[in-house]
Structures are given as C-alpha cells and as structure tokens.
N, C-alpha and C positions, 0 to 999 in steps of 0.2 A: 813547769816544774818539767825536767825531762828525765827522759828513763834510758840506764847502764844496765847490761848484763855480764856477769864474768859466767867462764866458762867454766866446766867442772873441773875440779885439780887436775882429775886424772882422763887420759886419751877414752872417748865413748865411742862406739861403731857408726860408722854413718853422720860423726859430729860436722863434719864440714857443709854435708851436706844439708841438714839441721840448721845450723845457721844461717845459711843462702837462704831459706827460707825464713828465716826469722827478719833476717835483713830487707828480703821485700815485701816482709809485713811492717815496715817500719822501723826496724830497731837501726840507728843512729850509732853504738858506740858499743864497742864489744871487749869488755878488759880481756886480755888472755893470761888466766892466771893457771899456771901448772909448775907448780911448786919443785915438785921433783925433776920435771922435765929435762934433758941436756939441750944444749945451745943447738946439735944437730936436727934431736927431734921437734923443737920449737919451729926452726929453720922450715924442717919440712911440711909442719904445720899449715905455717902462713905462705907461705907458696901454693899451698892448694886452692889459695882462693882465689877469684876472678879480679881484676885490678881496681876495678871501683869498688869490692867490697875491701880489699886490703887497708884502705885509707880509712876505716872504721875501727881498726884495731889501734888497742894500746897494750904495750908489755908490760908485765909485771916482775920480770926478769931477762934475761940475756938482752941488754940494756944496746948493745953493740950493734944487733943488727938493725937500727934503728937508720942507722947510716947506709944502708945495703938497699932496704926497702922502705917504699911509700906508705908509710903507717902513718896513725893519726897523733899518736904520745907514747907515752912511758904513765907509769906507774911507780911510787917508791913506797915501797914497803916500807914497816914501821923500822925491821932492823937496818935497813938500808938508809933511811932520812937520820936514824938518832945517829949511826955513825959519821955520816957528814956533817952533822949540827956537831958531834963532838970533835972533828978537826976544823970547824970553824971554815966547809967550803959549802953548805948546803945553800945557799945566795948563789956563789959562784959556779956553782953546777947545775942549776935551773936555768941560768939566765942565756946561756949557748943554745940550749936545746930550744929554747922556746924563739928567740930567734931564728931558728930554722923554719919556725913555723908548727913547730908539736907541739900539742898540750904540754905538762907537767903536774899530775895530781897526789895524792898522796896517801896513807891510811892512819888514821888517828883513832885512839878512845876514849880521849877525858877532853873536856875543854882546855887545861892547861896544856897540853900538846899540841891546840889549836892555834892556841896566843902564842907558842914557839914559832910558827911556819910562817913564811913570806908572805906575805898577802899575794903575791904574785901568782901564787898557786893559780892552777885552773876552777882545782875544787882538792876539796879532800872527802875522805867517806871517813864517816864518824859511825860506829858501832856498839854494840847491838840495840838497834830498837826495840824489837822484840824477838818474843824465843825462836831462836835458829830453826830451821828446817832442816838444812843439812848438816848443823852440828848437835846432837841431841844432846841437851844438858848447860847449853850455851845460851843463859838465859837473858831476856831483856833488862837495859841496866839503864835505857836515856830514852827522858820524856819530850815529847815534841813541844810542849808549852816551853819545857825550860830551853829548850833551841832557841826558841823564838826569844826572850826574854835575854839571852844571852846575845846572840847576833844582834840586837835590838841595841844593846847597850856596850858592843864592841865594833864599830863599823868596819877596822881596817881589820878583817880576818876573811881568809878565803871562802868561796861559797861550799856549804855543805850538802854531802848527800848522803843522804840515810841510807842503812844496810843492816842486814838482820831481819829476816822474818817476814820479809814484805811481802804480801799476797793481796788480793783482790778484795778481803774481807776487813782489811785494815788500813788500807792505803789511802782511806780519807782523811782518817786521823793527823794525817802528815799534811795536806793544804793547809794555806796558806798560815805556816808556823815557821817563814823566814828558811826553808830549808827547798835549796836549789833544786835537786833531783833526788830519785830514789836507784839504789843499786839491788838488780833482783840476782838471784841464783837459786834455792831450792825450790821456789815456787813456782817457776820456770820447768827446771830440767827433773826433777820429780811428779811431775805431772805425766799424765799417759800419753798427749800432746802438746810438746812444749812452744809450740806455735800457737794453736788456741790458746793456752795458759797466757801467753806473754800481750794475744790478743786481745783478752778478756781484761787483764790488768790493766792495760792501755787504756782500752773503753773508761774502764772504772776511774782513770785518772781524770780522763777528762769531762767525766758528767757531772 
C-alpha cells in the first residue's frame, strides 16, 4: 500500500521546506492541490523544488504546466473529469498524457463513478473513509469491507486510494482490503510536526 500527501489548499509559511523534509523522510508523491491559486502562483510554487523532488509532484490544476516542467502527473478533479466525460473526451484526454510517461488520477465519491472511469487510470481517490480532519462536518461514508468486495467483484477498475480522515490510529483497518494506497492531508498538516506525523503513519502502515 503506497502513501500520498496532498498540500494544504492555501499556501502556508515554509511549505516547500517542510515538503522537502517530507520527501527526505520517504514521501514519493505529492498532490499539489491549491484550488484558488493562479497559474503564476502554482508555477512559482513548483519552481521552488529541487529537480529531484519536482518529479514527485502531481498537479490538481493548471495542467498546462506539465508541458514545461518535469513533474510526475496530473489529477482530474470531479468537475474536470465529469466535463470531459460529458464531451466524450475522457479516454482521449488521458491517453496522450500517459504516453508522455505521466500519471493520471481522478477524484470520485461513489462506486458508480469508479465504474465510469477508464481502467487505464493510474488510481482514483475515493472519499471519505473516516470523519475528515481538515473539513469539519465531512463525515465517514465508506466502509473498507465494502471496498474490498467491490474490487473483488469488479476487476477492471483503477486502483483505489483511500482519502478522508486517515491517521495513525485508523490506518490499520485499511490493510488487506483491496485498497492500493492512502492519501493524507489533515493528519499531517494539522500536526505539530508534519514530518514526525508522516513518519509515524508510515510506521503504522508497515507494521
């Protein structure tokens, strides 16, 4: 089971420095999710990373930057993939991006949405598994056992990454449930030390 991290939605002090410490601690994939940021702000953000770390970035917006920088991939938000699907262009959009060696992932909230996705997607975020840490009132809606059955009965679906309220104390319940990975947010960024919190979750996942 692999581990991903999402950035805070807003820029925070020393964010790049903290992230580079997280990369050194073993983080392999960072989803750059800044929904209110402009093209210039996103570009300035990713340019601050050392070349070896830039290749670990996945963009949630401003996809045109993938042609300019050596990033890891792009993530299609619900709004984006639904619009592409309505236009009958979802598969056609994904193929050339992946041919360039980039990953393509997407956000979903229901099993029916997963079934609409091309199986060639590298993975999908499914949420929320537990009560959200970063979004008060965003309650758990998905059972790991139900996911296990869903994947067992639907072989041609993209790998599922669990998102929503995942922390050290509940991550064990996701193991061996046909869940490919976990995406972290509040459990890392709301901790006194994001690096320590990430390392503790990694330890819990591997134990």
